[in-house]
N, C-alpha and C positions, 0 to 999 in steps of 0.2 A: 765253218762247218755247218752243215744243214741242220734243220730242226729234227728232233727225234719224234717219231710217231708215238702216240699214247700206248703205253704198255710194252714198249721195246726196251731192251737193255743193251747198251753199247758193248760190243766185243772188246775184250781187254787185250792189249799188246803184251808181248813177252820178250824178255831180253835174250839176245844172242851174245855170248860173252867169251872172251879169251883171257886167261890169267897167266901172267909172266912169273913163274916160280923159279926162275933162274937167278943168277947173281949178275946178270947183264942188263944194260939199258938196251931195249929193242924197239923196233918199229912194228906196231901191231895194226892189223886191218880186220874189219868184220863186214861181210857182205851178205845181204839177204837175196833170196831167189827172185825178188822183184826189183833189184837194182839199187836198193838202199845201201849206203856205204858210210863207214866211219873209219878214221885212221888217226893214229897218234903215236908219238914216241913215249914209251913208258919206262919207268925205273924198275929195278928188280923188285918183285913182289907186287907190281901194279897190275891193273886190269883195264880192259876196254869192253864196253857193252853197247850194243845197238838195240834200241827199243823197236823191234820189228812190228810191222803192220799185223793186225789180228789174223789175217789169212795166210801168213808166212809159215811154212812148215819146215823149212830147212835153210841153212846158210853155210858160209865158208869163212873160217877164221884163218888168218895168215900172219906169219912172223918173219921179219927181215932184220938184218943187222942195221939198216938205216933206210930212210925214205928214198935213197938213190939206188938201193940194191935191186938187182933183177932176179936173183936167186934167193929162195927162202924155203919155208915150210908152210903147208896149208893142210887144213883138215875140214872135212864135211861134218856139219853139226846141225842141231836144231834148237829152237827156242827152249829156254829153261834147262838147258843141258850145257853148263859152262865147260869149256875145254881148258885144261891146265897143262901148260908147257913146263916140262921138268928140266930139259936140257936142249940147248940150241947149237946146231952146227949148220952152216949154209948147205945148199944143194940138196934140200929135202932129206936131211939126215937129223931129224929131231926126235926127242923122246917125249911122249905125251903120257899123262896119267891115264890109267884105265878108266874108261867111261862106258857105261852100258850103251850098246848100239842097237837098242830096241826099235829100230825103224828101217825101212828099206827105201831106196831111191827108185822111183818108177822109171821105165824106159820110154814112156810116151811123151 
């Protein structure tokens, strides 16, 4: 990493997280808008977080029955706004905890 200029403060990263509040072992993914990705199989009650770059403003969390599954559920999110999965059914039929959606996705 390059040297910091005198008087500058490094920007802080923020996590993009998905929490598995089901009773199932599931395969979770977290992607940032800049192509960062993390994935893992998690037990019931587990979580997966990606420390996103400081300039990342949104991401996508995904949930699948296994790492071989083609169908699952995904949700648009942003850093510091963990998404909590309450119930999982394949084919984009999941129940998520209510999370404030205080941001918009630009079309440009």
